[in-house]
C-alpha positions in Angstrom: 70.9 60.9 -43.0 69.4 58.9 -40.2 68.4 60.3 -36.8 71.2 58.4 -35.2 73.8 60.1 -37.4 72.2 63.5 -36.8 72.4 62.9 -33.0 76.0 61.9 -33.2 76.8 65.0 -35.2 75.1 67.2 -32.7 76.9 65.5 -29.8 80.3 65.9 -31.5 79.6 69.5 -32.3 78.7 70.2 -28.6 81.8 68.4 -27.3 80.1 65.3 -25.9 81.7 63.0 -28.4 85.3 63.4 -29.7 85.6 64.6 -33.2 85.9 62.0 -35.9 89.4 62.0 -37.4 89.7 62.7 -41.1 90.2 59.8 -43.5 93.9 59.3 -44.2 95.2 60.5 -47.5 98.3 58.4 -47.7 97.5 54.9 -49.1 99.9 53.2 -46.7 98.3 54.9 -43.8 94.8 53.9 -45.0 95.9 50.3 -45.2 97.3 50.6 -41.7 93.9 51.9 -40.5 92.1 49.1 -42.2 94.4 46.5 -40.6 93.9 48.1 -37.2 90.1 48.2 -37.6 90.1 44.5 -38.3 91.3 43.6 -34.8 88.6 43.6 -32.0 91.1 44.6 -29.3 92.2 47.6 -31.3 88.7 48.7 -31.9 87.8 48.5 -28.2 90.9 50.4 -27.2 90.2 53.1 -29.8 86.6 53.4 -28.6 87.7 53.8 -25.0 90.4 56.4 -25.7 88.0 58.2 -28.0 85.4 58.4 -25.2 88.0 59.2 -22.5 89.3 62.1 -24.6 85.9 63.7 -24.8 84.0 66.3 -22.8 81.3 63.7 -22.1 83.8 61.8 -20.0 84.5 65.0 -18.0 80.8 65.8 -17.5 80.0 62.2 -16.4 82.8 62.4 -13.8 81.6 65.8 -12.5 78.1 64.3 -12.1 79.4 61.1 -10.6 81.6 62.7 -8.0 79.0 65.3 -7.2 76.3 62.7 -6.6 78.7 60.4 -4.6 79.6 63.2 -2.3 76.2 64.9 -2.3 74.2 61.8 -1.5 76.7 60.8 1.1 77.4 57.3 -0.4 80.3 57.2 2.0 81.9 59.4 4.7 84.9 61.6 4.2 87.8 60.8 3.3 85.9 58.8 0.6 88.1 55.6 0.6 86.0 53.6 -1.9 85.7 56.6 -4.3 89.5 57.1 -4.1 90.0 53.4 -4.9 87.6 53.6 -7.9 89.3 56.7 -9.2 92.7 55.2 -8.8 91.7 52.0 -10.7 90.2 54.2 -13.4 93.4 56.2 -13.6 95.4 53.0 -14.0 93.2 51.8 -16.8 93.1 55.1 -18.5 96.8 55.5 -18.4 97.1 52.1 -20.1 94.7 53.1 -22.8 96.6 56.4 -23.3 99.8 54.3 -23.8 97.9 52.1 -26.2 96.8 55.2 -28.1 100.4 56.5 -28.1 101.6 53.2 -29.5 99.0 53.5 -32.2 100.2 57.0 -33.1 103.7 55.8 -33.2 102.7 53.0 -35.6 101.1 55.5 -37.9 104.2 57.7 -37.8 106.3 54.6 -38.6 104.1 53.8 -41.6 104.4 57.3 -42.9 108.1 57.4 -42.3 108.6 54.1 -44.1 106.6 55.4 -47.1 108.6 58.7 -47.2 111.9 56.8 -47.0 111.0 54.6 -50.0 110.1 57.8 -51.9 113.4 59.4 -50.9 115.3 56.3 -52.1 113.4 56.4 -55.5 114.1 60.1 -55.9 117.7 59.5 -55.1 118.0 56.8 -57.7 116.3 59.0 -60.3 118.6 61.9 -59.4 121.7 59.6 -59.9 120.3 58.5 -63.3 119.7 62.2 -64.3 123.3 63.0 -63.3 124.7 60.1 -65.3 122.7 61.3 -68.4 123.9 64.9 -67.8 127.5 63.7 -67.7 127.0 61.7 -70.9 125.5 64.8 -72.6 128.5 66.9 -71.4 130.9 64.3 -72.7 129.1 64.2 -76.1 129.1 68.0 -76.2 132.8 68.1 -75.5 133.4 65.5 -78.2 131.3 67.4 -80.8 133.2 70.6 -80.0 136.6 68.8 -80.2 135.5 67.2 -83.6 134.3 70.5 -84.9 137.5 72.2 -83.8 139.7 69.5 -85.4 137.7 69.8 -88.6 138.2 73.5 -88.7 141.9 73.2 -88.0 142.2 70.6 -90.9 140.3 72.9 -93.2 142.5 75.8 -92.4 145.7 73.8 -93.0 144.4 72.5 -96.3 143.5 76.0 -97.5 139.7 75.4 -97.3 139.7 72.5 -99.7 138.2 70.0 -97.3 134.7 71.1 -98.1 132.6 74.2 -98.5 130.6 73.5 -95.3 133.6 73.0 -93.1 135.6 75.8 -94.6 132.6 78.2 -94.5 131.9 77.4 -90.9 135.5 78.0 -90.0 135.7 81.2 -91.9 132.5 82.5 -90.5 133.8 81.7 -87.0 137.1 83.4 -87.7 135.4 86.5 -89.1 136.8 86.2 -92.6 135.0 85.6 -95.8 135.6 82.3 -97.5 
């Protein structure tokens, strides 16, 4: 591990850098992240929102405002500072909306993937129901055939075959 990586880990642990999000598990989401990382504008917006959401951002502003007021850069009511802070708020709110759009896109990717899974499972359930109905129909046909064979053996006095007569007699409780 390089010294730069160690420094980044310590800064993240102490709240100066935002925590690195975990790698996506879903393949569709991983593909979405790769596509997003390939665009320069997206990477810039992600870096800004990542920094703006960290404690380092808060600490820098505390120092900045304290120095501005403490060194008397301008007199009260701090018109220039107010304008700078207002512009910063405009830009940050824009980046927050960009970040929200990014989150919405991730949720859409996951929803689309889940929907395709639900459709596949529904198709498989329909196939299983069709197979179950076929098995039920075959079972009914076998029972009907066995019942007809038993009735025929009983009418013929058991001469239709030892197996059919024996099965019918065993079912009726008599010896054959």
